[in-house]
C-alpha positions as CSV (number, residue, x, y, z in Angstrom):
1,M,8.4,10.7,-19.0
2,T,6.5,11.9,-15.9
3,L,3.1,11.4,-15.4
4,T,1.3,14.0,-14.2
5,V,-1.7,13.5,-12.0
6,P,-4.3,16.5,-10.8
7,T,-4.5,17.4,-7.1
8,D,-5.7,20.0,-5.4
9,R,-3.2,20.1,-2.9
10,P,-0.5,22.1,-4.8
11,G,2.0,22.6,-2.6
12,P,2.7,21.6,1.7
13,V,0.0,20.9,3.8
14,P,-0.9,20.6,7.7
15,P,-0.9,17.4,9.1
16,A,-4.2,17.1,9.7
17,E,-5.0,17.8,6.2
18,A,-2.4,15.5,4.5
19,T,-4.5,12.7,3.0
20,L,-3.7,9.0,4.5
21,A,-1.8,7.9,1.2
22,D,0.2,10.9,1.5
23,L,1.7,10.3,4.8
24,V,2.3,6.5,4.4
25,L,4.0,7.2,0.8
26,A,6.3,9.8,2.4
27,D,7.0,7.5,5.5
28,A,6.5,3.9,4.6
29,S,6.8,3.1,8.7
30,R,3.5,5.3,9.1
31,A,1.3,2.6,7.9
32,R,2.1,0.5,11.3
33,V,0.7,3.4,13.3
34,L,-2.5,3.8,11.4
35,E,-3.0,0.3,11.3
36,R,-3.1,0.3,15.0
37,F,-5.9,2.9,15.5
38,G,-7.9,1.1,12.3
39,L,-7.1,4.2,10.1
40,R,-7.4,2.5,6.7
41,F,-4.5,3.5,4.7
42,C,-4.9,1.7,2.0
43,C,-8.9,2.0,0.7
44,D,-9.7,5.0,2.8
45,G,-6.6,6.8,1.3
46,D,-8.3,9.9,0.1
47,S,-9.5,10.8,4.0
48,T,-7.6,13.5,5.4
49,L,-5.9,12.4,8.9
50,A,-8.4,14.7,10.5
51,Q,-11.4,12.8,8.9
52,A,-10.2,9.5,9.2
53,S,-9.4,9.9,13.0
54,A,-13.0,11.1,13.7
55,N,-14.7,8.7,11.5
56,A,-12.9,6.2,13.6
57,G,-13.3,7.9,16.9
58,V,-9.9,8.2,17.9
59,P,-8.4,11.8,18.8
60,L,-6.4,13.5,16.2
61,A,-3.9,14.8,18.6
62,E,-3.1,11.0,19.6
63,V,-2.8,10.0,16.1
64,S,-0.4,12.9,15.6
65,A,2.0,12.5,18.4
66,A,2.3,8.5,17.2
67,L,3.1,9.6,14.2
68,N,5.8,12.1,15.2
69,L,3.8,14.9,13.9
70,T,3.0,18.2,15.1
71,D,1.2,21.4,14.0
72,A,4.3,23.2,12.6
73,T,5.1,19.7,10.6
74,R,3.7,19.9,6.6
75,V,3.4,17.0,5.0
76,R,4.1,17.7,1.2
77,P,1.6,15.3,-1.2
78,A,3.6,12.3,-2.9
79,Q,4.8,12.7,-6.2
80,P,2.9,10.9,-9.5
81,A,4.4,7.5,-10.3
82,D,6.2,8.0,-13.3
83,D,7.2,4.4,-14.6
84,L,4.0,2.2,-14.3
85,A,5.4,-0.9,-15.8
86,S,8.0,-1.0,-12.9
87,L,5.6,-0.7,-10.6
88,T,3.2,-3.7,-11.5
89,R,5.9,-5.9,-11.6
90,Q,6.9,-4.8,-7.9
91,I,3.8,-5.4,-6.9
92,V,3.2,-8.7,-8.7
93,E,6.8,-9.8,-7.0
94,T,6.3,-8.5,-4.0
95,H,3.1,-8.5,-2.7
96,H,1.6,-10.6,-4.8
97,S,3.9,-13.7,-4.4
98,A,3.5,-13.3,-0.7
99,L,0.3,-13.8,-1.3
100,W,-0.2,-16.4,-3.5
101,G,2.3,-18.5,-1.0
102,A,0.3,-17.5,2.0
103,L,-3.3,-18.6,0.4
104,L,-3.2,-22.2,0.8
105,R,-1.1,-22.3,3.9
106,T,-3.3,-20.0,6.1
107,Q,-6.7,-22.0,5.2
108,D,-5.1,-25.0,6.6
109,L,-4.1,-23.2,9.5
110,V,-7.6,-21.7,10.1
111,D,-9.2,-24.9,9.4
112,T,-7.2,-26.5,11.7
113,V,-7.8,-24.6,14.6
114,A,-11.7,-23.8,13.6
115,R,-11.9,-27.6,13.9
116,V,-10.0,-28.3,16.9
117,H,-10.8,-25.0,19.2
118,G,-13.7,-24.3,17.6
119,W,-16.1,-26.0,20.6
120,H,-14.1,-23.4,23.1
121,H,-14.2,-20.3,21.0
122,P,-17.0,-20.2,18.5
123,H,-15.7,-16.7,17.0
124,L,-13.5,-19.6,14.9
125,R,-16.0,-20.6,12.4
126,R,-16.5,-16.9,11.7
127,V,-13.0,-16.5,11.0
128,R,-13.1,-20.0,8.9
129,E,-16.4,-18.6,7.2
130,L,-14.6,-15.4,6.3
131,F,-11.8,-16.4,5.4
132,S,-12.6,-19.1,2.6
133,A,-14.4,-16.2,1.4
134,L,-11.4,-14.0,0.9
135,V,-9.7,-17.0,-0.7
136,A,-12.4,-17.5,-3.1
137,D,-12.6,-13.7,-4.2
138,L,-8.6,-13.2,-3.8
139,G,-7.3,-15.6,-6.0
140,P,-9.7,-14.5,-9.3
141,H,-8.4,-11.1,-8.0
142,L,-4.8,-11.8,-8.4
143,I,-5.1,-13.6,-11.8
144,R,-7.3,-10.6,-13.3
145,E,-4.6,-7.9,-12.3
146,E,-1.7,-10.4,-13.3
147,R,-3.2,-11.3,-17.1
148,V,-5.6,-8.5,-17.8
149,V,-4.9,-5.1,-15.9
150,F,-1.7,-4.7,-15.4
151,P,-0.5,-5.7,-18.8
152,A,-3.0,-3.3,-20.2
153,I,-1.5,-0.4,-18.0
154,A,2.2,-1.2,-19.2
155,Q,0.9,-1.3,-23.0
156,L,-0.9,2.1,-22.3
157,E,2.0,3.4,-20.7
158,A,4.2,2.1,-23.7
159,T,1.6,3.2,-26.6
160,R,0.1,6.0,-25.6
161,R,-2.8,4.5,-27.2
162,P,-6.0,3.1,-25.9
163,V,-6.0,-0.4,-25.0
164,D,-8.7,-3.4,-25.7
165,T,-8.6,-5.5,-22.3
166,G,-11.0,-7.8,-23.6
167,Q,-12.9,-7.4,-21.2
168,G,-14.0,-3.7,-21.1
169,P,-12.4,0.1,-21.1
170,L,-9.7,0.1,-18.4
171,V,-11.2,2.7,-16.1
172,D,-13.9,0.6,-15.5
173,L,-11.9,-2.1,-14.4
174,L,-9.7,0.0,-12.4
175,D,-12.6,1.0,-10.4
176,E,-14.2,-2.6,-10.5
177,L,-11.0,-3.5,-8.9
178,V,-10.8,-0.9,-6.2
179,G,-14.6,-2.2,-5.4
180,E,-13.1,-5.4,-5.0
181,H,-10.5,-4.3,-2.8
182,D,-13.1,-2.2,-0.2
183,V,-14.7,-5.7,0.3
184,M,-11.5,-8.0,1.0
185,G,-10.3,-5.3,3.4
186,A,-13.3,-4.8,5.2
187,V,-13.1,-8.8,5.7
188,L,-10.1,-8.9,6.8
189,G,-10.6,-5.7,9.1
190,E,-13.9,-7.9,10.4
191,I,-11.5,-10.8,11.0
192,Q,-8.8,-9.0,13.1
193,R,-11.9,-7.3,15.2
194,I,-13.2,-11.3,16.1
195,T,-9.6,-12.3,16.5
196,G,-9.0,-9.6,19.5
197,D,-6.2,-7.9,16.9
198,F,-5.0,-11.8,15.9
199,T,-4.9,-12.1,19.5
200,T,-3.9,-15.8,20.6
201,P,-6.0,-17.0,23.7
202,H,-4.3,-18.4,26.9
203,D,-5.4,-22.4,25.8
204,G,-4.5,-21.5,22.7
205,C,-1.6,-24.1,20.9
206,V,1.5,-23.5,18.8
207,T,-0.7,-23.9,15.4
208,F,-3.5,-21.1,16.9
209,R,-0.6,-18.9,17.5
210,E,0.7,-19.6,13.8
211,M,-2.3,-19.0,12.4
212,N,-2.6,-15.6,14.1
213,E,0.4,-14.5,12.8
214,A,-0.4,-15.6,9.6
215,L,-3.4,-13.4,9.2
216,R,-1.6,-10.7,10.6
217,A,1.2,-11.0,8.3
218,M,-1.4,-11.6,5.0
219,Q,-3.5,-8.3,6.6
220,A,-0.2,-6.5,5.7
221,H,0.5,-7.6,3.1
222,L,-2.8,-6.9,1.3
223,H,-2.6,-3.4,2.8
224,Q,0.2,-2.2,1.3
225,Q,-0.3,-4.1,-1.8
226,L,-3.9,-2.2,-2.2
227,H,-2.2,1.1,-1.0
228,Q,0.0,0.9,-3.8
229,E,-2.5,-0.1,-6.1
230,N,-5.5,2.5,-5.0
231,N,-3.1,5.4,-4.2
232,V,-0.6,5.0,-6.5
233,L,-0.5,2.5,-9.8
234,F,-4.4,3.0,-10.7
235,P,-5.2,6.8,-10.1
236,A,-1.8,7.0,-12.4
237,A,-2.9,4.8,-14.7
238,R,-6.5,6.6,-14.5
239,A,-5.2,9.9,-15.8
240,L,-3.2,8.6,-18.1
241,A,-6.2,6.8,-19.8
242,E,-8.5,9.9,-19.9
243,Q,-5.5,11.8,-21.4
244,V,-5.1,9.4,-24.5
245,E,-8.6,9.3,-25.2
246,D,-8.6,13.1,-25.1
């Protein structure tokens, strides 16, 4: 049974008026382009391309060209998810699994590089501080999704009845998770900024380079996860929860 999510954009729209979420949902390869321009499709997915470009101080024409969009191109808003339980499993198996596997290894790399190179590159101490805070928040966040929120969404979809999460209304939990997403996305964005887009300096060792590669990979996985949750799973779950409450 397909879940219909209300939308104010029933038909195709011009590229400038398409949201970042719809652009990426229509073509996943656009995620890398948007990231290159600092456009956060994961946490600012509701922003139109024109709005996001203006907020980032990037020429709309330049972004459109990089995305291979023209004034004549029309972008159709993405269709709503129709199998929420499968989507939660896909998120866990693809993104959560990668993040769980990378957390300790990346923390070890960050600690090592900050200890060895921190005297010559003081920004590394800030990187370690930020990443440690991210790890402290991300672990409980993933557990809450896997053990509470995702099972509640699957139950809601299967029964079409209100669910008892044991931690409050489901829609409130979704709002809390989105707020946490914003914080985590901002932390990784700050790490990206102070490392010069994860750039290894000329005197950086192999471990320094491995750290930056690990941070870049973690950001990519997290952005994709937040995109699927913020822009697909959570809106559909929220709409269904509101339907069954009526």
